[in-house]
N, C-alpha and C positions, 0 to 999 in steps of 0.2 A: 636257685629257685626256692622260694619259701615253702613253708609247710602247706599253706592254703593253696598255693599255686600248684604244688605237687599233687595235692589231692585232686584238684580240678582237672589236672592234665591226664589223669588215668583214663583208661578206656575199658569197655565192657569185655573185650576179648582177652585182655591180659589179666583181668581180675575176676574171672568167673569163679563160681563155687567149686567147680571141678579142679581148677588149677590150685586153689587154696588147699584142697584135700591131698594133694600129692606132695610128699616130702621133698622131692628134688626140685620142686618149683617154689619152695618157700623162699620168701625174700625178706627184705628189711621191713620192720613194722610200719614205716611210713607208706610203703607200697601197699601193704594190706589195708591200711586206713584209706588210702585213695581208692583202692578197688572197691571197698565197701561203699564209699560215697557214690561212685559210678553205678554200683549195683542199685542203690536207692533211686538214682535219677532214671535208671532204666526199668524200675519197677520190680527189681529182684530183692524183695524185702527179706527173704529167708537167708540169703547170703549175708546181708548186713546184720541180722539178728545173731547168726552164728558167730560172726566176727566179734560182736559185742560180748556175747556170752563167753567166748574164749578169751576175752580181754585183749583181743588183737586190734580192736577199733574203739575209738572214744565216741560215746554217744553225743557228748557236747559238740565235738567237732562236726559230727554229721548233722546235728540240728542246725548249727550255724550255717553249714553249707547249704542245707535245704532252704533256709531263709534267703540266702543269696540266690539260689537257683529260682526260687519263686519270684524274686524281684526281676530276674532276667527274663523269665517267661512273661511276666506282665509287660515288660518293655517290648518284647517281641510282639505280643498281642496288640499293643497300642500301635506299633509300626505297621502291622498287618491291616489294622482298621484304617489307618491313614492312607495306606497304599490303595485299599479298596475304594476309599472315598475319592482319592485323586483319579483313580481309574473311572469311577462313575462320572465324575465331573468332566473328564476328558471326553467320555462317550457323549455326554450331554452337550458339551461345546461343539463337538463334531456334528451332532444331530442339528443343533441350532444353526451352525454355519451352513450345513448342507441345505436345511429347509429355507433359510433366509438369504441364501446367496442370490445377488441381483442378476445372476446369469442362470440360464437353464443348466441343471446338473442331474445326472442319472447314475445309477449303479447297474452295471451290466456284467454278465458272465463272459466266459471266453468265446461263446458262440454268438453273443450279441443280444440275448434275451434281457429285457429290462426288468430289474428286481425292485428298484426304488427310483423315485424321481422327486425333485423338489417342486414347490408350488409354481415357480417361474417356468419350469419345463411343462407342468400340467397346463398352464394357461397358454403358453406359446405354441405347444404342439398338440393341444387338445387330447391329453392322455387321461385315462380313467384309472384312479388309484386302485380300485377293486380288481381290475383286470390287467394289472401291469404286465404280468408274465405272458399275456397274449400279444404284447407288442415286441416287435423285432426291430432293434435300432437301425440296422442297415437299410430297412425299408424306407426310413426317413431321408436317406442320403441318395443322391443321384446314382444310378446303377454304374455309371462310369467310374465311381470312386470306391466300389465294393472291394476290389482287389487291394487297393491302397489301404482301405480301412482294416482289412484282415491283417495285413502286414504291420500296421500300426499297433494292433492289439498284441501281436507276437513280440514286437519291439518293447512294449510296456512290460510283458512278462519277464523279459530278460534284463531290462534296465530300470524298471520301476515306473517309467513314464515315457510318453511320446506325444508329438504334436503333428497336426495336419492343417494347413492353411488354405483359405479360399475354396472351401468345399461348397458345392451347390446342393441345397436341400429344397424339398418341396413338401409342404404340409397343408392339407386342405386346399390345394390349388394355389397356394401362395409360395412364391419363390424366395429363397433366402441364400445369402452368401455368408458362410460362417468359418470360424477357426475352431478346430476340435482339439482339446487337451485331454489326454488319457493318463490316469495315475493308478498304479496297482495298489489295491488295499492290502494291509498286513493280514495274513491268515495262517492257519495251522497246516501242517504238512498234509494231513489227511483230507483237507477241504480243497475244492476246485477254486482257482483264482477268480477274484472279482475286481472290477475296475470302476473308478469314479470318472465319469466323462463330464467335463464342463464345456459348454458351447458359447462362444463369443460371436454375437450377431454383427457381421461386418457389412451387411447389406447397404445401409445408408452410407457408410464410409466408402465402400467400393463405388456406390452410385455417385457420391460426391466427387470421388476421384475421377470417375468417367466424365462428370460434368466439367471438372477443372481441366482435364485433358482436352476435352472438346473445345472449351473456351480458349485454352492455350494454343491448340492447333489453329483455331480461327484467328487468334491474335498474330500468330506467325504468318498465316496466309495474308493477313492485312498488310504485312510489310513487303509483300511481293508487288511487282509492277503488273497489275491486272486492271482491266477495265471493270466498271461496276457490274456489268452483266455477268462476266465470268466469275467474279468474286462472289456474287450472291448465289449463283448456281452451285458453287462449291460449298457455300455455307448451308444451303438446303440439303446437299448430299451428306454433309458431316453432322449436322445438328442432331439427327435421331440417335447417334452413337452415345450421346450424353443422357439418354432417357432409359428408364428401367425396362421399357418394352419397345425397343427400337423398331421392330418389325411392324408394330401397330402405330407408329408415330408418323404424322404428316406435318408439313411446314408450309406456311404462306408468308411472303414478305411483300409489303407494298411500299413503294418509294416513288415520289414525284409522279403520281398518277399511273405508275407502271406496277404490274403485279407479277411476282415470281412465285411459283408454287411447285410442290412435289406432285406426283402422279395422282394420288387420291385425296388431295387436300379438301375437296368438296365434301368428303364423307366423314369429316371430323365430328365426333359427338361431344367431346369435351375439349375445350380450348383454353389456352393461357396466352396472353398478349403482353407486349411491352413496347412503349414508344421508342422510336429511333430519333435521337436528338443530335443536332449539330449546332454548336455555339449557342445553346439554350433554346433553339427553335426546333419544333417537332417537324421532321421531314418525312416520316414514314412509320411503319409498324411491322413488328415481327410476331407471328402467331404460330404456335405449335399445339398439337393435340393428339389424342388417341382416337382410333377409329372404332374401338370397343371399350366397354367398361371393365375395370380390373378391381378385384376384391381388396387388393392391398391399398387402394386409395381411400383416404379418410373422407367419408361422407360424399364420395363422388367428386372430390375437389383435389386440386394439386396442392402440394405442401408449399410452405414458405420457401424451402430450399429451392424448389423448382422455379419459384418467382425470381429468386436471386440468380438462378442459372440463366433464365431467358433474358433477365435484365443485363447480365454480363455479356450475353451474345449481342443484344441490342447496342450496348455500349461499344463493343468492338466494331460493329457495323458503322456506328456513328463516327468512331475514330478513323476508320478507313475512308469514309466519305469526306471527313474533314481534311485528312491528309491528301486525298485525291484532289480536293478543291484547292488546297494549298499548292500542290504540285502543278495543277492546271494554271493557277494564278501565277506561279513562278514561271511556268513555260510562257504564259501569255505576256508576263512582264518582260521576259527575255526577248520575245518576238517584238514587243513594242519598242524596247530599247534598240534592237537591231534595226527595226524599221526607221526609227528616228535617226539612228546613226547613219544608216544608208541614205536617208532623205537629206540629212545635213551634209553628208559627204558628196552626194551627187549634185546638190543645189548649185554650187559654183560653176558646174560644167553644163548645166541645162538652162534652156530658156524658160520663160514663165509657163508657157503652155506645156512644155515637156515635163517640167517639174510638177505641175498640177496633175497631169495624167499619171505620172509615176506615183504621186501621193494617193491618187484615187485607186490605183492598183493595190497599194499597200492597205488602204481602207477596206477594199473588197476582201483581201486575204485575211486580215485580222478579225473581221466581223463575220466572215463566212457568207458574204453577200454576192449577188450575181449582177449587180449594176452599181454604178457610182457616178456622181456628177458634181460640178461646182459652178456656181453663178456669182458674178460680181454685181454689186449695187452701188450706184454712184449718186452723189449729191443728196440734198435734203429730201428730194422726191423719191429717192431710192430706185432710180431707173435700173432695170435689169439688163445685164449683158452676159452672154454665154462665156463662161470661163473655160470649161472643158468637160467632155464626156469620156468615160472609159470605153474600151472597145465593146464590152458587153452591152453598155447602154446604147451605143450607136446602132448596134444590130437590132436591139429591141424596139427603140423608139424613133428611128430615123424617119419614118413616114407619118408618125402620129403625134409627136411632141413638139409644141411650140415653146421655145425657151422664154419668150416674152409673155406667155399666156398668164392672165390674171388668176387662172385656176391651176397654175402649175403645181407640181407636187411639193414645192417648197413654200406655197402661199401661206399656210398656217404659221410656219416658222417665221416668215417675214412679218406677218401681222402681229404676232404675239411677242416677237423679239426674244424667243427662247427656244431651246431644243424641243423637238416634238417626235413622238414615236407613234406610228400608225401600224398596228398589227392586223388591222382589218381595213384595207384601203378602199374596198368596195363601198363601205358605208360613207366614207369621206367623199367619194365621187358623187354619191347620191345627194349629200348635203350641198355640193356645189353645182348640182344639176349638170354634171359632166360625165354621164354614164358611158359616153363613147370615147373618152380620153383615157389614156394609160390603161388599156384593158389588160395588159400583160403584167401590171404591177399588183403584187399581193400584200407585201409588207414594206414599210418605208421608215427610215430614220433620217432626220435632218438636224443639223446644228448650225447656229449662226456665229459669225465673228463680228463682234460689236465694238466699235470705237466711238467715243463721244456720242453715245446713245444713237448711233446710226449703224445699221447693218451694212457691213462692208462686203461680206462674202457668206454664202451658204454652201455647205458641203453636205451631200446626202448619199445614202446607200439604200439598197432595196433588194427585195426578193431573197431574203435569207430563208432557209428551209424551216427554221424555228423562229419563235417570237423574239423580237429584239428586247434586250433588257438593259439594266443600268450599266452593266459592264461594257456592252457595245457602245452605249452613249459616251462613256468615259473615253473609250478608245478613239471614237470618231472626233470628239472634242479635242483630244490631244493632237491628233493628226491635223485637224483643221487649223487649230491655233498655231501649231508649229509650222505648218505650211505657209500660213499667212505671214508669220514672222520671217520665214525664209524668203518669201516673195518680197516683203518689205525690205529685207536686207539686200536682196539682189537689186531692187530698184534703187536703194540708197547707194549701193556700190556702183551701179551704172551711172548714177548722177555724179558721184565723185570722179568717175573715169572721164565724164564729159568735161569736167573742170580740172583735169589733171595737169594740163599745160599751164594753168594759172597757179594752182596750189601745190604742184609737184608732189602729188600723192599717188604716183603711179604704182608704188610697191609698198608692202608692209614690212616693218622690221621684224626679224625673227631671232629669238634667243633660246638656246637649249642649255639646261643645267642638269647636273647629276643629282643623285639622291641627297647629297650634302649641300645642294643649292649652289654649287660652284659652276660658273659659266664654262661650258665646253665648246660652244660654237655660236657664231653670229653671222648674219648675212650682210651684204653690202648696204642694204637699206638701213640696217641698224646703225652702221657707221655714219651713213649720210645724215640720219636723223639726230643721233646722239653726239656725233663728233668724235667718238672713240673708235680707234682702229681695233681689229681683232686682237692683236698682241697686247693691247692695253687692258682688255677686259677678261680674256680667257684666264681662268684660274681664280678670278675674283668672284664675289657674289653680287647679286643685283643691288645690294646696298649702295654700290658705287653710283647708282642713278637716283637715289632717294632725294626728294626735294625738301623734306622736312615739313611738308604741309599735312601729312597724315600721321595720326598718333598710333600708339601700339595697338589699340583696340581695332583699328581699321585692318592692320596686317594680320592680327590674330583671327579676325572674322574671315578674311580672305583665305587663309591657309586651312581654317576649319572646313570651309566649303570645299576646297580642293581635296582634302582628305576624305570627306564624307561623300561628295558627289563626283569627284574626279575632274572637276573643271571650275573655272571662275571667269566671269566676264563683267567688265565694268569700266568706269572712267577713273583715271589716276593721273596725278601730277608728278612728273619726273624732272630731273635736272640734266641739262646737256653738259658737255665737257667745259664749255665756256661759262658755265654758271647760270645760264638762262633756264628758267622754270617754264615748262610748257605742258599742256594737257595731252593725254593719250586715251585712245580706246584700246584696252588691253584684254586679251583672252589668254588664260593659262590652262593647260590641260596636263594631267599626269599620263605618262606612257609606260607601259610594261610590255616590252616586245616579246619576252619569253620568261619562263619560270627561273631561268638561270641568270637573268639580268636584273639588276636593281631598277627601281622605279626612276624614271627621268621626267623632267618637266620641260614643256615647250611653251613659249610665250609668243603670241602674235600681237603686234601693236601698230597703230597708225597715229600720226600727229593730227590733232583736230583743232589747231589754233584758229583756222579760218572758220571752222564750224562753230567754235565758241564765240567768235566775233559775230557770226550770223545770229547766234542765239541772243547775243546782247542787242543786236539790231531788232530782232523779233520782240525782245522785251521792251525796247524803246517804242516800237510800233504799237505795242499793246496799250501804251499810254499816250500816243500821239497820233494825230491825223497824218496819214502818209502823203497827202497832197500838199498841205500847207505847213506841216510841222507844228501846228498848234496842238494844244492839249485836246485829247478826246474826252468823251463823257466820263470815262472811268477816272482819269486824272482830275477832271473838273470836280467830280464828287469829292475826291481826296482834298483838293484845295479848299473846297467849301467847308469841309469839316475843320480844317486848320484855321480858316478865317473865322468860323463860328466860335471856336475855342478862344481865339484871340479877342473877339468881340465880347465874349462873356467875361473875360478877365478885365478888359479895358472899359466896358460899358459902352462900346460903340455898336455899329450896325454893319450888315453885309448886304450889298445890293446885287440883284441878279437881273441882267438885261438879255432878253431873248430876241434875236434879230433874224429877219428873213428878208431875202432880196425880193423886190417886187418884180413880177413877170420874168423871173430868171428862166423859166421854162421856154419862153419865146427865144431866148438867146441860144439855148441848146438846140431847139428845133430848127431854127433858121440858120445858125452859123456853125453848128456842130459842137460836140462835147469838148474837143481840144480847146476851142475858144472859150467855152464855159469854164474849163479848168484854169485857164490863164486869168480869167476874170476873178475867179475865187482867190487865186494867189494874190492879186493886187488888192482885193478887198481885205484879205488877212493883214497885209502890210498897213493899210490905212487904219484898220481897227487898232492895231498895236500902237500906232502913233497917237491914238486918242486916250491911252490909259497910262497909268503909272507903272513903276517896276513891281509894286506889290500887288497889282491887279492881274487878272488872268483872262486871256482871250482863248476861246475854245470853239472848234468846229465839230458839231455833233452829227453832221450828216447833210448831204446835198448842199443847199444854199442856206442852211441854218447855222447861226453862230450864237454863242453865249458869252457875255462879258460879266466876270465876277469882280465886283468892286469891294475891296477890303478897307477897313478902318474909315468908314464914312459916318456922318453924324445925322444926316437928314435926307429927305426926298430931293432937296435942292441939289445935292451932290450928284444924284443919278440924273436929274434933269440937265445939269451942266454937261455931263458926259454924253447924254443922249443928243443934245443940240450939236455938240461937237461932231458926233458920229454922222448925224444927218447932213451937217455942213460938208464934211469931207466926202461923203458918199454922193453928194449932188454934183461934184466935179466930174467932168467926162473922163472915161477910161480909154486909153489908147492901146488897142490890141490888134496886131497884124494889120496895120493901116486902117483899122476900123475904129471909129469913135463911138463909144457906147455910153448912153446915159441910163444909169441904173440907180434907183432909189431903194430904200429899205424901210421896213416897218419894225417898230420896237415895242415889246411888252415888258414892263418892269415891275418888280416886286421887291419887298424889303424884309430882311430878317432883323428882329423877331416879329415885326408887326404883322406880316402876312403869312407866316408859317415858321415851323421849327425845324423841319427836316428838308433835305435836298430835293427829294422827289416831289413833295408837296409844293415847294416853291417853283420848281420847274413846270409843274402842271399849271399853276396859277399864272406864271409868266407866259406860257403858251396860250392860255385862255385870253390874256390881255393882248397878245400879239394878234390873234384873230380879230379882236375888237378894233385894233388899230388898222388892220387891213380893211375892215368893213367901213371904216370912216374915211376911206379914200387913199390910204397908204401914205408913205413918205411922212410918217408922224410917229410919235411915241405916246404910250398910254400907261398909266399906273393901274395896279390891280384895285378893284372895288368889289364889294359884296355882290353887286348886281351882275358883274362879270362872272363871279363864282356861281351864282344861280344859273347863269347861262351855260357854264361848263357842266354843272350838275345835271342840267336838262339834257345836254348832249350825252352824258354818261347814262342817264336814265333811258333815253331813246335807244341807245345802242343795246342796252340790256333787254329792254322791252321788245326791241325788234327781233332779237334772237328767239325769244319766247313766243312772240306773236306769230311767227311763221309756222310754228308747230301747232298753234291754237287757231289756225285758219282765219287770222285777222286780216290777211292780205288778199286782195282780189285784183282782177284786171278789168280796166275799162277800155273800150275800143273807140277811137275817133275815126269816122269814115273818111275815105279818100275818094274823090270823084274825078272822072275824066272830063276836062273842060269841053272838049269837042262833042262828046256823045252824052255827057251828063250821067253816065253810068257809074254806079258804085263799084269801084275796081279794087279797093283794098281797105284795110283798117290798121291803124297803128295801135299796138298794145301798150297801154300805159298803166303803170303799177299804182295802186291805191292802198292806203292803210287806214283801216277803221279801228281805232283803239277803244276798248270798252269804257275807259274813263276819260281819256283825252280827246275822244271824238275823232273826226277825220283829220289826219295830219297831212300837211303839204309835202309833195315829193321833193320840193326844193329844200325842205328842211331835213328829211331823213335820208335822201339819196346820197348827198355828200358824206354824211356820217357813215353810211354803209360802205362807200368807196374807201374812206380812210381806214376803216376797221377791217376791210377785206370781206365783210359779210355780203358784199355785192355779188360774190360768187354764188352763194347759196340762193340769194334772191334771183340772180340771173337764171339759175337752174329752174326755179319755180316759174318764172315768166316764160321761159322757153317751152317747158312741158305744157303749161296751161294754155298758152297761145296756140301752139301747134295742135293740141287736142281739140280746142274749140274750132279752129279753122277746119280741121278734118270733119267735125260734125256738121259745120255749115255746108261744106262741099257735098257731104252725104245727103243733105237736105235740098241740094240743087242750087246752092248759092256759090258760084265760082268767084272767089276773090282771093287776094294775096294778103297775108298778115305780115306786118312789119314789126320786128323786135329790135330794140336798141341794145347794142353790145358796148359795154364800157371798156375803157382802157384797162382797168384792173382785172375785169372779168376775162378779157382776152389773154392777158399776160400770165395770169395765175392759173388758168384753167385750160384743159385740153379741149378747146372749142370744137375742133374737128370731130372728136369722139362724141362730145355732147350732142352735136347736131345729128350725127349719124344715128346714135342711139334713140334720140327723140323722134326723128322721122320714122325710124323702124317701129318704135313702140306705139306711135300715134297713127301710123299709116297715112301720113300727110305727104302728098307729092312734093318733091323738092322745089318745083317751080312755083309753088304756092307759099313759099317762105322767103321773106326779104329781111336781110340783116342790115341794120343801120349802124355805120361806123363813123367815128370822128376823124377829122383831118389829122389831129395830133397822133392818133394811133397809126396811121398809114406811113408817117415819116419816122416812126420809132421801130427799130429792128425790122426794116423794110423787107428783108429777104424772108424772115420767118413769117411775117404777116402775109406776104405775097404767096408763099407756098400754101398756107391754109386757105386763102381766098380762092386760089386757082383750083384746088382740090374740090372745094364745095361748088364752085361754078361749073366744074365738069359734071357734077351731079344734077345741076339745074337750079341751084339756089341763087337768088338775086341779091345784089348788094347796092346800097345807096350811101351817099355821103350826107351825114346829118349836119345841120347848121353850117352849110357851105358858105364860105366867105368870111367867117369869123376867126378862122385859124390860119395855119400856114398852108396856102394853096400853091399848087404846082401842076402845070400841064403834064410834066413827066410822070408823076405818080398816077394821074388820071389815065394816061395812056397805058402804063404798065399794068394797072389793076383792072382795066376793062370794066369800070363801074357801070351799073345799069341805070342809076338815077342820081341826080343832084337835088338836095332839098335846100331851098333858099330860106335862110334864117328869118324868123319873124321880125327881128330888129330892122331888117331892110324893108319889110312890108308895112310896118306901122305908119310911116309918114308918106306913103304913096297913095294916090298921086299928089303931087305938090312939091315934094322935096326933090330937087333936081339931082342931087348926089345919089340918093337912094334909087331914084328912077334909072340913073345911068348904071348903077351897080347891078340892079335886077336885070336890066336889058343885057348887060355884059355876061351875066351868069347864064341867061337863057341862050344867048348866041353861042357861048362857049360849049354848053351842053349839046346843042344841036349840031355844032360843027364836029363834035366827037361822037355823034350819033348816040347821045345819052339823053334820056328823058329828064324833064325838070318838073319838080313839084314845089309849090309854095305853101308854107305853113303859117298859121296865125291869120288867115284871111277872115276879117270880121265885118267888112263893109262891102256894099254893092260896088262902090267906086273902085275899091281895091281889086275885086273880082274882074270888073270890066277892063281895068288896065292890064292885068295879067293875061286875060284872054286876048286882048288886042296885041300884046307883045309876043304871043305865041307860046305861053306857058302850057305845059301838057296837063298837069293835075293840080288840084288844090285840096286843102283841108283847113278847117277852122270853124269858129263859132257861128259864122254866117250860115253854115250848112248844118253843123251839129257839134255839140260839145262831146267830150268823151263819154260814152254810154256804158252802163253795166250790161251784162250778157242778156238779160231779159229785154231791156230796152233796145239793144242792138238787134235782137231777134225780131222785135216788132218792126223796126226800121227795114230790115231785110224783106219782110213779108209785105209791108204796105207802102214803103217810101223808096223802093229801090230805084225808081226813076225820078227822084226829086231833083237831081241836078239837071236832067233833061228838061223837065217842066220849068225849072227856074230859068234856064237859058232861053226857052221858047218865049217867055214873057218879056225878054229884053227888047 
């Protein structure tokens, strides 16, 4: 130790003045020097002076040491000042931290009195800084937590800090959930401990947690197998638990016009709603609210968090509904599949009616209906026949439903040719004026099966407890079409079975393969069809049968469908063992008998070689006339286009000759259709003999033929062929020992002179044909513009005729009929007249044939029937008892339901049936005699009279006169014209009169225009007359005048003779 250090290491105790004065304590001079220095530092200046005075201490050393000491003191003072500054800064930082802490903070003592609090605590708990000591912190905490809070303070005393979570507080009526953190403040021993309390507000977090828990619970609930009512009732029960004030919370959920609510939902003062959406569509709404106002709510409104909460609940409800719908659709799909599988499985073992009834039962089951029916519709007129009723339908409608009723429950479906839903059937009954029909029917759904634009079957269901919807329609369409397909398959199968002896298709071939497509078994039919024995194919794949006609894409598509749908059905070409390629109808299905077995495949097939040949025959018939084997109109059109193309290349022409046999109808009527068919066959052969190989002969229908001449240069070529045709046709035809003389008329036109397209040339040739017939027949004519004008007039008249009926341009005139013996006016023949506003009065001889050819005669016939019966009814009401005669044309009778027309007209006009006389032609009576006889007899039983118009000009037969029990024969005016004087006409008239009287039939002569004609008829015993001698056809007003003033004109005229 150096001298300086030694001096500084001395202490006051060892170097005091007392010690220095004692001899036995004297030490080394350095010790005395150090003691003197310590004495100076301790303020003992006397000891230091005495040591200096005695020379025991050096003043210089002591001065140097004092300087050092002073420097040390200054350093200590600086350090003290720095420590104080740091202490002040720390206190200020604590104060700033305490005051600016974003959490409520307080300083409390051990018993809970609040000494200090920061601004956050003042605001949140409404504390007054001036009166802090009046606040007792435990009072802010729910009393249930007081004991735990006291223990928390004691824990902080011992450990320095403590925590308490999820504490309920209530300040100024507002509830809080908080976490409390207590920290012991540093203090002096003599002071009582104080604590800093920081409060973390967990209210929103806890509320959010409750919301999330509620949504989570609802989401778990949505995964359970509940119906919608049970699910929503549970949601309403759980939803308040996610609210801050669950006891004041009420809930209302609306869904598909149904309402689910809690007990006091009507008392909600403040509400919050969210839409329930499924697949983007709003299906309902969930609403919650409080039944009283709470101070914690911002401006009386719910927070955005609450909007998210209710939206989450609404989303869960939407997901549940969506899953429920998917499950329901899955179940429905399974039911549909099972129904179709069951239907398909049972089809081979059931008859048509049994299959249909089973399908109706499935339809009732899948749609929830209480009745089901099916009707068939046949032919272009779509006549209805009953297919089947379910048992429920039979019980409901057995006494009230007419399956052929025009107001049947399926009527709209038939008319519109589309599926219809009637969820308010009563309104439909009112529309059809059928309030007494189908009273037990409330809702109804019907679907049609349409093929070739014709309704083949209608299947319907009814009386579902709820409205029918698109899903029900889809189900019924599926069942209807599959049922129809099965019925068609059954019919085809039965047809094949009928021909099994010829085609040897008694059994189908069956082949089973494993999952590797290796053949595991085949039946005997397989061997019979393919030629392979079981031993030759088992273990091989079906490739052994491949014909090579199908590419890779075909088989890939087949197997893709099998993998996706479980089955494939179609036509395929395969090869027999002998190498012959043949067609099959093949059905392949995948089979999975159990989860432990691999998928197997089973194929059913039948050979359809005969069917394919039939198809080829059908294809042939599509282009040829089945009777003569000549080309039909379709192939004729194709041949024309080929000939036209050739003519355009070569600069030549194409000729078109339209032929029609003269009076061919007489052959059919007199000798029968079989003779007529044989005549047509011979005509076809003769026509073929008149043309070249490049030409075409076609039969386009009935007795109409067309010859297409290719590669011609002028009209002369057509004229030469026409003359040749007329020549060969003039030769007698020998048919069944009958020698027939038949001529033909020809209308010809030329491409490109007379037209550019096939249809135009055919129309012009047809026009020329009519001209040839009007010129006496057995001739040919070329097209001219004058004929075109005539054809255009015919087209104009046809079009104007249809419009004219609706514009009241048609009216009836009545020609009186008189009794020769009494002179009384006994009847009137209704004759149609057309007054066109521009063309004037048109002759019936001009427009009636056009109406018959176009079929418009049916509409005109309706008009004449209604108008004549109405007028006759009015005359009878006025006291004029007479019978009105209405002409019925062949077309009108055959195309229209004459029986129903007459019945409806008599009913609507109140005309007695005996006052109506229907005039029929002879040709009508010999055509489809049984059908005509049935209608005539039914009307005769009602009292309607019948007469034969223009008797003697057609095919007459005593047999049909006897069978039909005609009331009157009308002598054609052609026989009246030259009497008296013409011996032949006189004989014919007398024969007709005698024939009528012998059959107890009255006889009337028409076209009586002279006194001599009248006298002759009277002398011959004719019963009645009509003609211009007595009156021309009169309009209604003139006829009324005649009835009132000239009713006895015939009697007066007879009296003057």
